[in-house]
C-alpha positions in Angstrom: -18.2 -65.0 -99.5 -21.4 -66.2 -100.6 -24.8 -64.3 -101.4 -26.5 -64.5 -98.3 -23.3 -63.2 -96.2 -22.6 -60.5 -98.9 -26.4 -59.3 -98.4 -26.0 -59.4 -94.8 -22.6 -57.4 -94.6 -24.5 -54.8 -97.0 -28.0 -55.1 -96.0 -28.7 -51.5 -94.7 -27.2 -49.9 -97.9 -29.0 -52.6 -100.0 -32.6 -51.7 -97.9 -32.2 -48.1 -98.3 -32.0 -48.2 -101.9 -34.6 -50.4 -102.7 -37.0 -48.4 -100.9 -36.1 -45.5 -102.6 -36.1 -47.3 -105.7 -39.7 -48.9 -105.0 -41.1 -46.6 -102.7 -42.4 -49.3 -100.3 -40.8 -51.5 -98.2 -42.9 -54.5 -99.5 -41.4 -54.0 -103.2 -37.8 -53.3 -101.7 -38.0 -56.4 -99.8 -38.7 -58.3 -103.4 -36.3 -56.5 -105.0 -33.5 -57.6 -102.6 -34.7 -61.1 -102.9 -34.4 -60.8 -106.7 -31.0 -59.7 -106.2 -30.1 -62.4 -104.2 -31.4 -65.2 -106.7 -29.6 -63.4 -109.5 -26.4 -63.4 -107.4 -26.7 -67.1 -107.0 -26.7 -67.7 -110.9 -24.0 -65.2 -111.4 -21.6 -64.1 -108.6 -20.2 -61.4 -107.7 -17.0 -60.6 -109.7 -13.5 -61.3 -107.7 -12.2 -57.6 -107.9 -15.2 -55.7 -107.6 -16.1 -53.0 -105.0 -18.9 -55.2 -103.1 -21.2 -52.2 -102.2 -20.9 -50.4 -105.9 -21.5 -53.6 -107.6 -24.3 -54.6 -105.5 -26.0 -51.2 -105.6 -25.5 -51.2 -109.5 -27.2 -55.1 -109.5 -30.0 -53.9 -107.6 -30.9 -50.9 -109.7 -30.5 -53.2 -112.9 -33.1 -55.5 -111.1 -35.5 -52.8 -110.7 -35.0 -51.1 -114.1 -35.6 -54.6 -115.5 -38.6 -54.8 -113.6 -39.9 -51.3 -114.8 -39.4 -52.7 -118.2 -41.4 -55.7 -117.8 -44.2 -54.1 -116.5 -44.1 -51.3 -118.9 -44.6 -54.1 -121.6 -47.3 -55.8 -119.8 -49.2 -52.6 -119.8 -48.6 -51.8 -123.5 -50.1 -55.3 -124.2 -53.3 -54.5 -122.2 -53.7 -51.2 -123.8 -53.3 -52.1 -127.2 -56.8 -54.0 -127.6 -58.4 -51.1 -125.9 -60.2 -48.2 -127.9 -58.8 -45.0 -126.1 -61.3 -42.1 -125.7 -60.9 -39.1 -127.7 -58.9 -36.3 -126.1 -60.1 -33.6 -127.6 -63.5 -34.1 -126.0 -62.1 -34.8 -122.3 -59.9 -31.3 -121.9 -57.4 -33.4 -120.0 -54.8 -32.2 -122.1 -55.7 -28.5 -121.8 -55.9 -29.0 -118.0 -52.5 -30.4 -117.7 -51.1 -27.7 -120.3 -52.9 -24.9 -117.8 -51.5 -26.5 -114.6 -47.9 -26.6 -116.4 -47.9 -22.7 -117.2 -48.9 -22.4 -113.5 -45.8 -24.3 -112.2 -42.6 -22.0 -111.0 -40.2 -21.4 -114.0 -37.6 -23.8 -112.6 -39.9 -26.6 -112.1 -41.7 -26.2 -115.4 -38.3 -26.0 -117.3 -37.1 -28.6 -115.6 -40.0 -31.1 -115.9 -40.3 -30.2 -119.7 -36.6 -31.1 -120.5 -37.4 -34.9 -118.5 -40.7 -35.5 -119.9 -41.2 -34.0 -123.3 -37.4 -34.0 -124.4 -36.5 -37.1 -122.9 -33.3 -35.9 -121.6 -31.6 -37.6 -118.2 -30.8 -35.8 -115.5 -27.3 -35.6 -116.2 -28.2 -33.8 -119.3 -30.7 -31.4 -117.5 -28.1 -30.7 -114.9 -25.6 -29.7 -117.6 -27.9 -27.7 -119.6 -29.2 -25.8 -116.7 -26.3 -25.8 -114.6 -27.5 -27.2 -111.5 -26.6 -30.2 -109.3 -27.9 -33.6 -110.4 -29.9 -33.8 -107.3 -31.7 -30.2 -107.7 -32.9 -31.8 -111.1 -34.5 -34.6 -109.4 -36.1 -32.2 -106.5 -37.5 -30.1 -109.2 -39.1 -32.8 -111.1 -40.7 -34.3 -108.0 -42.0 -31.1 -106.8 -43.4 -30.3 -110.1 -45.2 -33.7 -110.4 -46.6 -33.5 -107.1 -48.0 -30.2 -107.9 -49.5 -31.3 -111.0 -51.1 -34.0 -109.3 -52.4 -32.1 -106.5 -53.8 -29.8 -108.9 -55.4 -32.0 -111.2 -57.2 -34.0 -108.7 -58.9 -31.2 -107.2 
């Protein structure tokens, strides 16, 4: 089966996964296009589960994009002089808003952002579902963002 046929066969799944990863349709379409280009160079293994392989390959392309973007940001920031954080008060504001979060969100976000734990590790540590970990982190980030913007 050609890469185009595989993508057409699984397009709904790939589009859904790409939108979840990217957050918008434009970047999601680009990500799926990147996957097709990758598949032209490295075709699907013969005995592979098509849907699972395509989903994993799509996630890998997304992670590669994130790494490239992060590397570019680091290069751009390396030449800039950062402001003195003791005079801006930003850190104090974040700490104060973190303290106002509900305990489950605060604990989950702290494990993820400060302890650098994976969703699986947090799930096992707190005894909650992996999906709940993601929901708590998302809600905590939104609450912090709203509070700091106000």
